[in-house]
N, CA, C and O atoms as CSV, one atom per row, in Angstrom:
chain,resi,resn,atom,element,x,y,z
A,1,MET,N,N,217.822,19.128,98.798
A,1,MET,CA,C,218.028,20.532,98.509
A,1,MET,C,C,216.840,21.055,97.715
A,1,MET,O,O,216.476,20.484,96.687
A,2,GLU,N,N,216.252,22.108,98.176
A,2,GLU,CA,C,215.080,22.687,97.523
A,2,GLU,C,C,215.513,23.619,96.392
A,2,GLU,O,O,216.463,24.392,96.521
A,3,LYS,N,N,214.789,23.520,95.284
A,3,LYS,CA,C,215.092,24.372,94.136
A,3,LYS,C,C,214.534,25.766,94.353
A,3,LYS,O,O,213.516,25.950,95.019
A,4,LYS,N,N,215.210,26.728,93.786
A,4,LYS,CA,C,214.725,28.101,93.841
A,4,LYS,C,C,213.502,28.229,92.962
A,4,LYS,O,O,213.302,27.417,92.058
A,5,GLY,N,N,212.682,29.231,93.208
A,5,GLY,CA,C,211.455,29.448,92.445
A,5,GLY,C,C,211.680,29.559,90.958
A,5,GLY,O,O,210.901,29.018,90.173
A,6,SER,N,N,212.728,30.246,90.552
A,6,SER,CA,C,212.982,30.421,89.120
A,6,SER,C,C,213.442,29.125,88.464
A,6,SER,O,O,213.251,28.952,87.260
A,7,GLU,N,N,214.041,28.215,89.218
A,7,GLU,CA,C,214.512,26.951,88.664
A,7,GLU,C,C,213.386,25.940,88.522
A,7,GLU,O,O,213.471,25.048,87.677
A,8,LYS,N,N,212.345,26.053,89.315
A,8,LYS,CA,C,211.241,25.100,89.270
A,8,LYS,C,C,210.503,25.151,87.943
A,8,LYS,O,O,210.059,24.115,87.449
A,9,ASN,N,N,210.365,26.321,87.361
A,9,ASN,CA,C,209.606,26.487,86.127
A,9,ASN,C,C,210.509,26.628,84.904
A,9,ASN,O,O,210.092,27.187,83.890
A,10,CYS,N,N,211.710,26.139,84.988
A,10,CYS,CA,C,212.667,26.258,83.895
A,10,CYS,C,C,212.369,25.218,82.819
A,10,CYS,O,O,212.180,24.040,83.123
A,11,HIS,N,N,212.329,25.658,81.554
A,11,HIS,CA,C,212.114,24.772,80.416
A,11,HIS,C,C,213.321,24.868,79.502
A,11,HIS,O,O,213.797,25.961,79.195
A,12,VAL,N,N,213.806,23.730,79.076
A,12,VAL,CA,C,214.918,23.705,78.134
A,12,VAL,C,C,214.341,23.718,76.730
A,12,VAL,O,O,213.508,22.878,76.391
A,13,LEU,N,N,214.775,24.659,75.918
A,13,LEU,CA,C,214.278,24.804,74.554
A,13,LEU,C,C,215.389,24.470,73.569
A,13,LEU,O,O,216.562,24.694,73.866
A,14,PRO,N,N,215.040,23.941,72.404
A,14,PRO,CA,C,216.073,23.570,71.436
A,14,PRO,C,C,216.711,24.750,70.711
A,14,PRO,O,O,217.822,24.624,70.197
A,15,TRP,N,N,216.033,25.891,70.660
A,15,TRP,CA,C,216.621,27.055,69.989
A,15,TRP,C,C,217.425,27.850,71.004
A,15,TRP,O,O,217.167,27.798,72.206
A,16,LEU,N,N,218.405,28.586,70.494
A,16,LEU,CA,C,219.332,29.290,71.381
A,16,LEU,C,C,218.685,30.444,72.127
A,16,LEU,O,O,218.920,30.632,73.320
A,17,ASN,N,N,217.862,31.222,71.413
A,17,ASN,CA,C,217.231,32.393,72.015
A,17,ASN,C,C,216.045,32.815,71.142
A,17,ASN,O,O,215.772,32.208,70.106
A,18,LYS,N,N,215.359,33.847,71.574
A,18,LYS,CA,C,214.185,34.309,70.833
A,18,LYS,C,C,214.565,34.825,69.445
A,18,LYS,O,O,213.786,34.692,68.501
A,19,ALA,N,N,215.740,35.405,69.316
A,19,ALA,CA,C,216.178,35.916,68.011
A,19,ALA,C,C,216.305,34.778,66.996
A,19,ALA,O,O,215.913,34.929,65.839
A,20,GLU,N,N,216.851,33.641,67.430
A,20,GLU,CA,C,216.952,32.497,66.518
A,20,GLU,C,C,215.566,31.982,66.153
A,20,GLU,O,O,215.297,31.664,64.995
A,21,TRP,N,N,214.694,31.903,67.148
A,21,TRP,CA,C,213.314,31.470,66.904
A,21,TRP,C,C,212.636,32.385,65.883
A,21,TRP,O,O,212.020,31.908,64.929
A,22,ASP,N,N,212.752,33.694,66.085
A,22,ASP,CA,C,212.127,34.665,65.177
A,22,ASP,C,C,212.698,34.563,63.767
A,22,ASP,O,O,211.958,34.639,62.786
A,23,GLN,N,N,214.011,34.391,63.667
A,23,GLN,CA,C,214.637,34.282,62.350
A,23,GLN,C,C,214.130,33.045,61.609
A,23,GLN,O,O,213.785,33.126,60.431
A,24,VAL,N,N,214.086,31.919,62.285
A,24,VAL,CA,C,213.620,30.684,61.648
A,24,VAL,C,C,212.157,30.812,61.252
A,24,VAL,O,O,211.765,30.362,60.175
A,25,ARG,N,N,211.351,31.416,62.106
A,25,ARG,CA,C,209.939,31.623,61.767
A,25,ARG,C,C,209.804,32.490,60.517
A,25,ARG,O,O,209.047,32.158,59.605
A,26,ASP,N,N,210.536,33.597,60.479
A,26,ASP,CA,C,210.473,34.491,59.317
A,26,ASP,C,C,210.946,33.792,58.046
A,26,ASP,O,O,210.330,33.937,56.990
A,27,TYR,N,N,212.023,33.046,58.143
A,27,TYR,CA,C,212.543,32.327,56.979
A,27,TYR,C,C,211.577,31.235,56.529
A,27,TYR,O,O,211.412,31.002,55.331
A,28,LEU,N,N,210.950,30.580,57.472
A,28,LEU,CA,C,210.020,29.499,57.141
A,28,LEU,C,C,208.845,30.016,56.326
A,28,LEU,O,O,208.382,29.339,55.408
A,29,TYR,N,N,208.360,31.207,56.653
A,29,TYR,CA,C,207.213,31.784,55.947
A,29,TYR,C,C,207.621,32.688,54.781
A,29,TYR,O,O,206.776,33.347,54.176
A,30,SER,N,N,208.910,32.715,54.474
A,30,SER,CA,C,209.402,33.496,53.340
A,30,SER,C,C,208.993,32.822,52.031
A,30,SER,O,O,208.705,31.625,52.008
A,31,MET,N,N,208.969,33.587,50.950
A,31,MET,CA,C,208.701,33.007,49.629
A,31,MET,C,C,209.998,32.561,48.952
A,31,MET,O,O,209.959,32.002,47.856
A,32,ASP,N,N,211.131,32.801,49.583
A,32,ASP,CA,C,212.436,32.410,49.053
A,32,ASP,C,C,212.744,30.975,49.495
A,32,ASP,O,O,212.890,30.709,50.688
A,33,SER,N,N,212.841,30.064,48.541
A,33,SER,CA,C,213.058,28.646,48.854
A,33,SER,C,C,214.368,28.398,49.592
A,33,SER,O,O,214.438,27.506,50.438
A,34,SER,N,N,215.403,29.169,49.288
A,34,SER,CA,C,216.681,28.962,49.979
A,34,SER,C,C,216.571,29.339,51.460
A,34,SER,O,O,217.159,28.677,52.315
A,35,LEU,N,N,215.827,30.392,51.760
A,35,LEU,CA,C,215.603,30.757,53.164
A,35,LEU,C,C,214.749,29.705,53.861
A,35,LEU,O,O,214.988,29.375,55.022
A,36,GLN,N,N,213.757,29.182,53.156
A,36,GLN,CA,C,212.925,28.132,53.736
A,36,GLN,C,C,213.756,26.879,54.018
A,36,GLN,O,O,213.584,26.248,55.061
A,37,ARG,N,N,214.649,26.516,53.104
A,37,ARG,CA,C,215.506,25.347,53.332
A,37,ARG,C,C,216.417,25.572,54.541
A,37,ARG,O,O,216.647,24.651,55.326
A,38,PHE,N,N,216.935,26.798,54.693
A,38,PHE,CA,C,217.743,27.116,55.866
A,38,PHE,C,C,216.918,26.918,57.142
A,38,PHE,O,O,217.386,26.307,58.103
A,39,ALA,N,N,215.694,27.437,57.139
A,39,ALA,CA,C,214.817,27.296,58.305
A,39,ALA,C,C,214.522,25.825,58.588
A,39,ALA,O,O,214.527,25.405,59.745
A,40,LEU,N,N,214.269,25.046,57.551
A,40,LEU,CA,C,214.000,23.615,57.737
A,40,LEU,C,C,215.218,22.900,58.322
A,40,LEU,O,O,215.068,22.026,59.176
A,41,ASP,N,N,216.406,23.257,57.877
A,41,ASP,CA,C,217.626,22.669,58.442
A,41,ASP,C,C,217.756,22.988,59.925
A,41,ASP,O,O,218.130,22.125,60.719
A,42,ARG,N,N,217.446,24.226,60.299
A,42,ARG,CA,C,217.508,24.606,61.717
A,42,ARG,C,C,216.474,23.824,62.523
A,42,ARG,O,O,216.765,23.369,63.629
A,43,ILE,N,N,215.279,23.668,61.980
A,43,ILE,CA,C,214.224,22.933,62.689
A,43,ILE,C,C,214.635,21.482,62.894
A,43,ILE,O,O,214.415,20.928,63.971
A,44,TRP,N,N,215.233,20.850,61.871
A,44,TRP,CA,C,215.660,19.456,62.044
A,44,TRP,C,C,216.772,19.371,63.086
A,44,TRP,O,O,216.842,18.394,63.831
A,45,ALA,N,N,217.642,20.381,63.150
A,45,ALA,CA,C,218.678,20.409,64.190
A,45,ALA,C,C,218.033,20.535,65.567
A,45,ALA,O,O,218.438,19.856,66.511
A,46,TRP,N,N,217.036,21.397,65.680
A,46,TRP,CA,C,216.315,21.535,66.951
A,46,TRP,C,C,215.683,20.210,67.342
A,46,TRP,O,O,215.720,19.808,68.505
A,47,ARG,N,N,215.105,19.542,66.361
A,47,ARG,CA,C,214.410,18.268,66.615
A,47,ARG,C,C,215.369,17.243,67.218
A,47,ARG,O,O,214.986,16.487,68.111
A,48,THR,N,N,216.606,17.213,66.739
A,48,THR,CA,C,217.571,16.257,67.287
A,48,THR,C,C,217.983,16.615,68.710
A,48,THR,O,O,218.417,15.745,69.464
A,49,ARG,N,N,217.853,17.867,69.078
A,49,ARG,CA,C,218.242,18.286,70.430
A,49,ARG,C,C,217.249,17.850,71.496
A,49,ARG,O,O,217.629,17.601,72.640
A,50,CYS,N,N,215.990,17.758,71.126
A,50,CYS,CA,C,215.006,17.467,72.176
A,50,CYS,C,C,214.094,16.287,71.856
A,50,CYS,O,O,213.174,16.004,72.623
A,51,ALA,N,N,214.322,15.607,70.766
A,51,ALA,CA,C,213.642,14.355,70.397
A,51,ALA,C,C,212.142,14.367,70.696
A,51,ALA,O,O,211.376,15.020,69.987
A,52,ASP,N,N,211.721,13.652,71.735
A,52,ASP,CA,C,210.291,13.448,71.991
A,52,ASP,C,C,209.565,14.684,72.510
A,52,ASP,O,O,208.338,14.743,72.435
A,53,SER,N,N,210.280,15.659,73.028
A,53,SER,CA,C,209.607,16.836,73.583
A,53,SER,C,C,209.544,17.998,72.594
A,53,SER,O,O,209.229,19.123,72.979
A,54,PHE,N,N,209.840,17.732,71.326
A,54,PHE,CA,C,209.812,18.791,70.320
A,54,PHE,C,C,208.378,19.233,70.063
A,54,PHE,O,O,207.490,18.387,69.969
A,55,PRO,N,N,208.124,20.547,69.946
A,55,PRO,CA,C,206.759,21.028,69.708
A,55,PRO,C,C,206.188,20.466,68.401
A,55,PRO,O,O,206.742,20.673,67.322
A,56,VAL,N,N,205.084,19.762,68.527
A,56,VAL,CA,C,204.489,19.081,67.378
A,56,VAL,C,C,204.017,20.084,66.332
A,56,VAL,O,O,204.103,19.805,65.136
A,57,ALA,N,N,203.528,21.228,66.751
A,57,ALA,CA,C,203.059,22.238,65.798
A,57,ALA,C,C,204.201,22.720,64.907
A,57,ALA,O,O,204.003,22.948,63.714
A,58,VAL,N,N,205.385,22.873,65.475
A,58,VAL,CA,C,206.545,23.295,64.687
A,58,VAL,C,C,206.916,22.195,63.696
A,58,VAL,O,O,207.215,22.469,62.534
A,59,GLU,N,N,206.893,20.961,64.163
A,59,GLU,CA,C,207.232,19.838,63.288
A,59,GLU,C,C,206.242,19.713,62.132
A,59,GLU,O,O,206.649,19.512,60.988
A,60,CYS,N,N,204.956,19.829,62.420
A,60,CYS,CA,C,203.935,19.736,61.370
A,60,CYS,C,C,204.070,20.873,60.359
A,60,CYS,O,O,203.954,20.658,59.152
A,61,THR,N,N,204.311,22.067,60.852
A,61,THR,CA,C,204.500,23.203,59.953
A,61,THR,C,C,205.714,22.971,59.059
A,61,THR,O,O,205.680,23.272,57.866
A,62,ALA,N,N,206.776,22.441,59.634
A,62,ALA,CA,C,207.980,22.163,58.847
A,62,ALA,C,C,207.700,21.130,57.760
A,62,ALA,O,O,208.200,21.259,56.643
A,63,TYR,N,N,206.910,20.113,58.072
A,63,TYR,CA,C,206.562,19.115,57.052
A,63,TYR,C,C,205.792,19.756,55.904
A,63,TYR,O,O,206.056,19.466,54.737
A,64,LEU,N,N,204.850,20.620,56.230
A,64,LEU,CA,C,204.070,21.278,55.180
A,64,LEU,C,C,204.939,22.203,54.325
A,64,LEU,O,O,204.793,22.237,53.103
A,65,VAL,N,N,205.831,22.944,54.957
A,65,VAL,CA,C,206.721,23.836,54.206
A,65,VAL,C,C,207.685,23.015,53.348
A,65,VAL,O,O,207.999,23.402,52.222
A,66,ARG,N,N,208.152,21.891,53.875
A,66,ARG,CA,C,209.030,21.023,53.087
A,66,ARG,C,C,208.327,20.557,51.814
A,66,ARG,O,O,208.949,20.457,50.756
A,67,CYS,N,N,207.036,20.275,51.920
A,67,CYS,CA,C,206.256,19.901,50.734
A,67,CYS,C,C,206.228,21.042,49.719
A,67,CYS,O,O,206.425,20.821,48.524
A,68,GLN,N,N,205.986,22.247,50.193
A,68,GLN,CA,C,205.953,23.403,49.297
A,68,GLN,C,C,207.290,23.611,48.597
A,68,GLN,O,O,207.328,23.877,47.395
A,69,VAL,N,N,208.377,23.494,49.338
A,69,VAL,CA,C,209.709,23.677,48.753
A,69,VAL,C,C,209.963,22.602,47.699
A,69,VAL,O,O,210.468,22.895,46.616
A,70,GLY,N,N,209.614,21.369,48.018
A,70,GLY,CA,C,209.778,20.283,47.053
A,70,GLY,C,C,208.918,20.471,45.825
A,70,GLY,O,O,209.339,20.169,44.708
A,71,ASP,N,N,207.715,20.970,46.030
A,71,ASP,CA,C,206.786,21.214,44.924
A,71,ASP,C,C,207.345,22.282,43.984
A,71,ASP,O,O,207.327,22.111,42.766
A,72,ARG,N,N,207.838,23.377,44.548
A,72,ARG,CA,C,208.366,24.471,43.729
A,72,ARG,C,C,209.676,24.116,43.033
A,72,ARG,O,O,210.026,24.725,42.022
A,73,SER,N,N,210.399,23.135,43.566
A,73,SER,CA,C,211.697,22.785,42.970
A,73,SER,C,C,211.540,22.123,41.608
A,73,SER,O,O,212.443,22.196,40.774
A,74,GLY,N,N,210.397,21.477,41.377
A,74,GLY,CA,C,210.166,20.805,40.108
A,74,GLY,C,C,210.935,19.502,39.962
A,74,GLY,O,O,210.958,18.923,38.876
A,75,GLN,N,N,211.563,19.029,41.027
A,75,GLN,CA,C,212.382,17.820,40.962
A,75,GLN,C,C,211.634,16.567,41.399
A,75,GLN,O,O,212.176,15.465,41.315
A,76,LEU,N,N,210.412,16.718,41.859
A,76,LEU,CA,C,209.658,15.567,42.347
A,76,LEU,C,C,208.561,15.190,41.362
A,76,LEU,O,O,208.010,16.045,40.669
A,77,THR,N,N,208.257,13.913,41.312
A,77,THR,CA,C,207.168,13.448,40.452
A,77,THR,C,C,205.835,13.744,41.122
A,77,THR,O,O,205.780,14.061,42.310
A,78,GLY,N,N,204.781,13.640,40.362
A,78,GLY,CA,C,203.443,13.853,40.908
A,78,GLY,C,C,203.133,12.903,42.045
A,78,GLY,O,O,202.533,13.307,43.042
A,79,ASP,N,N,203.534,11.636,41.912
A,79,ASP,CA,C,203.289,10.654,42.973
A,79,ASP,C,C,204.055,10.998,44.248
A,79,ASP,O,O,203.531,10.847,45.352
A,80,ASP,N,N,205.293,11.459,44.093
A,80,ASP,CA,C,206.082,11.860,45.263
A,80,ASP,C,C,205.420,13.028,45.994
A,80,ASP,O,O,205.359,13.050,47.223
A,81,LEU,N,N,204.930,13.987,45.230
A,81,LEU,CA,C,204.266,15.149,45.835
A,81,LEU,C,C,202.984,14.744,46.543
A,81,LEU,O,O,202.696,15.224,47.639
A,82,ILE,N,N,202.218,13.864,45.921
A,82,ILE,CA,C,200.981,13.386,46.553
A,82,ILE,C,C,201.302,12.712,47.879
A,82,ILE,O,O,200.635,12.961,48.883
A,83,LEU,N,N,202.317,11.864,47.884
A,83,LEU,CA,C,202.716,11.175,49.107
A,83,LEU,C,C,203.191,12.159,50.172
A,83,LEU,O,O,202.815,12.041,51.338
A,84,MET,N,N,204.015,13.128,49.776
A,84,MET,CA,C,204.524,14.111,50.735
A,84,MET,C,C,203.405,14.955,51.336
A,84,MET,O,O,203.311,15.096,52.555
A,85,TYR,N,N,202.558,15.517,50.473
A,85,TYR,CA,C,201.457,16.347,50.975
A,85,TYR,C,C,200.488,15.517,51.814
A,85,TYR,O,O,200.029,15.967,52.864
A,86,GLY,N,N,200.181,14.322,51.358
A,86,GLY,CA,C,199.256,13.466,52.101
A,86,GLY,C,C,199.763,13.138,53.490
A,86,GLY,O,O,199.018,13.220,54.466
A,87,THR,N,N,201.026,12.767,53.580
A,87,THR,CA,C,201.621,12.440,54.874
A,87,THR,C,C,201.638,13.656,55.793
A,87,THR,O,O,201.306,13.552,56.974
A,88,ALA,N,N,202.023,14.801,55.255
A,88,ALA,CA,C,202.078,16.023,56.066
A,88,ALA,C,C,200.692,16.420,56.561
A,88,ALA,O,O,200.532,16.808,57.718
A,89,LEU,N,N,199.694,16.324,55.693
A,89,LEU,CA,C,198.334,16.696,56.099
A,89,LEU,C,C,197.755,15.726,57.120
A,89,LEU,O,O,197.081,16.151,58.058
A,90,VAL,N,N,198.006,14.432,56.953
A,90,VAL,CA,C,197.523,13.450,57.929
A,90,VAL,C,C,198.157,13.708,59.290
A,90,VAL,O,O,197.471,13.661,60.311
A,91,ARG,N,N,199.453,13.978,59.315
A,91,ARG,CA,C,200.140,14.279,60.573
A,91,ARG,C,C,199.552,15.535,61.217
A,91,ARG,O,O,199.301,15.566,62.422
A,92,PHE,N,N,199.340,16.554,60.412
A,92,PHE,CA,C,198.767,17.807,60.894
A,92,PHE,C,C,197.371,17.581,61.484
A,92,PHE,O,O,197.067,18.072,62.571
A,93,LEU,N,N,196.528,16.839,60.768
A,93,LEU,CA,C,195.175,16.559,61.257
A,93,LEU,C,C,195.195,15.713,62.521
A,93,LEU,O,O,194.374,15.920,63.415
A,94,ASN,N,N,196.116,14.768,62.610
A,94,ASN,CA,C,196.234,13.962,63.826
A,94,ASN,C,C,196.541,14.832,65.038
A,94,ASN,O,O,195.983,14.624,66.116
A,95,VAL,N,N,197.417,15.797,64.862
A,95,VAL,CA,C,197.764,16.686,65.970
A,95,VAL,C,C,196.558,17.516,66.389
A,95,VAL,O,O,196.284,17.656,67.581
A,96,ILE,N,N,195.844,18.061,65.428
A,96,ILE,CA,C,194.660,18.865,65.738
A,96,ILE,C,C,193.623,18.023,66.477
A,96,ILE,O,O,193.088,18.450,67.500
A,97,MET,N,N,193.344,16.846,65.966
A,97,MET,CA,C,192.341,15.982,66.597
A,97,MET,C,C,192.788,15.526,67.980
A,97,MET,O,O,191.973,15.428,68.897
A,98,GLU,N,N,194.071,15.247,68.132
A,98,GLU,CA,C,194.600,14.823,69.420
A,98,GLU,C,C,194.371,15.906,70.470
A,98,GLU,O,O,193.987,15.612,71.602
A,99,ARG,N,N,194.605,17.135,70.095
A,99,ARG,CA,C,194.408,18.236,71.046
A,99,ARG,C,C,192.937,18.459,71.352
A,99,ARG,O,O,192.581,18.745,72.495
A,100,GLN,N,N,192.075,18.331,70.347
A,100,GLN,CA,C,190.646,18.522,70.572
A,100,GLN,C,C,190.051,17.381,71.387
A,100,GLN,O,O,189.084,17.583,72.122
A,101,GLN,N,N,190.615,16.194,71.266
A,101,GLN,CA,C,190.105,15.028,71.977
A,101,GLN,C,C,190.708,14.899,73.370
A,101,GLN,O,O,190.476,13.899,74.049
A,102,GLY,N,N,191.460,15.869,73.797
A,102,GLY,CA,C,192.055,15.812,75.126
A,102,GLY,C,C,193.236,14.864,75.194
A,102,GLY,O,O,193.429,14.173,76.194
A,103,ARG,N,N,194.027,14.830,74.131
A,103,ARG,CA,C,195.251,14.034,74.057
A,103,ARG,C,C,194.997,12.533,74.037
A,103,ARG,O,O,195.898,11.754,74.348
A,104,ARG,N,N,193.800,12.118,73.679
A,104,ARG,CA,C,193.572,10.692,73.459
A,104,ARG,C,C,194.227,10.316,72.143
A,104,ARG,O,O,194.399,11.161,71.265
A,105,CYS,N,N,194.581,9.087,72.011
A,105,CYS,CA,C,195.256,8.634,70.790
A,105,CYS,C,C,194.232,8.454,69.677
A,105,CYS,O,O,193.554,7.429,69.611
A,106,VAL,N,N,194.122,9.442,68.811
A,106,VAL,CA,C,193.212,9.397,67.670
A,106,VAL,C,C,194.043,9.632,66.430
A,106,VAL,O,O,194.768,10.623,66.342
A,107,THR,N,N,193.945,8.724,65.465
A,107,THR,CA,C,194.702,8.914,64.237
A,107,THR,C,C,193.809,8.727,63.034
A,107,THR,O,O,192.836,7.973,63.074
A,108,PHE,N,N,194.150,9.425,61.959
A,108,PHE,CA,C,193.409,9.294,60.710
A,108,PHE,C,C,193.993,8.221,59.809
A,108,PHE,O,O,193.344,7.806,58.849
A,109,ASN,N,N,195.197,7.767,60.097
A,109,ASN,CA,C,195.811,6.802,59.204
A,109,ASN,C,C,195.486,5.359,59.571
A,109,ASN,O,O,195.964,4.435,58.913
A,110,ARG,N,N,194.691,5.155,60.597
A,110,ARG,CA,C,194.249,3.812,60.962
A,110,ARG,C,C,192.756,3.697,60.692
A,110,ARG,O,O,191.999,4.628,60.965
A,111,PRO,N,N,192.327,2.546,60.151
A,111,PRO,CA,C,190.893,2.388,59.897
A,111,PRO,C,C,190.108,2.320,61.195
A,111,PRO,O,O,190.563,1.748,62.186
A,112,ASN,N,N,188.944,2.901,61.173
A,112,ASN,CA,C,188.060,2.884,62.327
A,112,ASN,C,C,187.127,1.692,62.187
A,112,ASN,O,O,186.282,1.672,61.293
A,113,ASN,N,N,187.266,0.702,63.053
A,113,ASN,CA,C,186.450,-0.510,62.982
A,113,ASN,C,C,185.157,-0.327,63.760
A,113,ASN,O,O,185.070,-0.685,64.935
A,114,THR,N,N,184.179,0.219,63.112
A,114,THR,CA,C,182.867,0.370,63.736
A,114,THR,C,C,181.893,-0.509,62.996
A,114,THR,O,O,181.792,-0.443,61.771
A,115,SER,N,N,181.180,-1.329,63.730
A,115,SER,CA,C,180.207,-2.204,63.088
A,115,SER,C,C,178.834,-1.950,63.636
A,115,SER,O,O,177.873,-2.595,63.216
């Protein structure tokens, strides 16, 4: 059975609709930590819906915002913040480099053995 033209290009997205996407985006970039936490909760729910096909840019942004929320809360030690920011930035840089390298596996967290 041949698929119709509109079904061939169908993509399943983890968010319900554009309104939910827009709301989470707005909350994520808000200066209100409670709104940011709400947005982060929605993003983690989205992540569980689509596992490996989740947009990496959204995930990286969520990691960085999570660091900011944790930093502003005052509940984390300096070492915890360093670890959180470091991990988020390494992940973010890996994604950028991966895209620039044409999706080759390039990571910053592994030593480069060049002699």
